[in-house]
N, C-alpha and C positions, 0 to 999 in steps of 0.2 A: 494567719497568726499575728497577734498584736506585738508591737515592739515593746521593749522593756520600758522605754520612756513613757509610753501611753499607759502602761499598767501602773507605774509609779505615780503618774499624774492623777489617776483615779482616786477619789477621796476615800474609797473603801480600803485601798491598799497602800496609801501614802505612808502609814506608820511602819511599813516593812523596811523602807529605805533607812529609817533612823534607828530601828531596833537592833541592838547588837546580837540578839539571838539568831538573826537571819544573815549576818555578815559571813562571808566566806572565811574559812580558817586559813591563816597564813601558812605558807609552805614550810617554814622552819618549825612551827608548832604542830604540824600535822603528823609528823613521825615521832614515835616514842624513842627517846634516847636510851641506849643501853651501854653498859661499860664493857671493858675488855674481857671480863670473865665470860661473857656470852657471845663473843665474836665468832666462836667456832660454829655456831648454828647457821652462819651464812655459807660455809663450805663443807660442813660435815655431812656424810652420806646418811647418817641416822635421821637428819631433819629434812631430807629431800624425798618427796613423794611425787610420782608422776601421775597426773590425772588424765583420763581418757574421755570422760564425759563430765558435764557440769551437773548441777543439781536438778536440771530439767531434762537430762538425758541427751543433750546435744553434744556432739563430739567436740572435744577441745584438745589442745596440745600445749600444756604448760605444766610447770612444776610448782611445788609449794615454796621453793626457794625464791621464786619471783614475788610471791605474796609477802615473804619475810622482808625482802628489800623494799617493798611498797609501804609497809607499816612500821618498820623499825630502822633506826639509823644508829651508827656508833657515835658516842659522844665525841666532841671535837678533839679533846686531848687524846682520846684512844684511837681515833682514826689515823693520826700521825704515827702512832706506834704500830698500828696494824699494817700500814704501808711499808714501814721499815722492816717489820717481821716478815712480810711476804717477800721482800727483796732478799732477806737473809735465807729464807727457805729455798728460794730459787737458786741461790749460790750454792747451798749445801747439796741440792739435788744434782747440780751440774758436776760438783766434785765427786759425788757418789758414782755418777755415770762414767766419769773419766777413770775412776779407780777400777770399776768393773771392767771397762774396756781394756785397760792395761793388763789386768789379771787374766783375762781370756786370751789376750794376744801372747802372753808368756807361756801358757799351757799348750 
């Protein structure tokens, strides 16, 4: 197999290196930015499907949530909010567990 430099030095393909249509897309622009209204799709069970085979029938073991993370990203201002919200939810869950634990111990 030829190296990339040899291919680009060939006169027939030299325009590929200068043409922006063939440039690789930057990592920041690759994902679609979504706002906080749609952040539930990353952790909601309604959006999560488990695949057992791919489109050619080969066995696979991944979920649709992985695809969502691959193609979508929270906007930068909303990602800070989502981190804070997830911390608040964790604190609320701990408080609920402690309250349930105390109620069961009293009865």
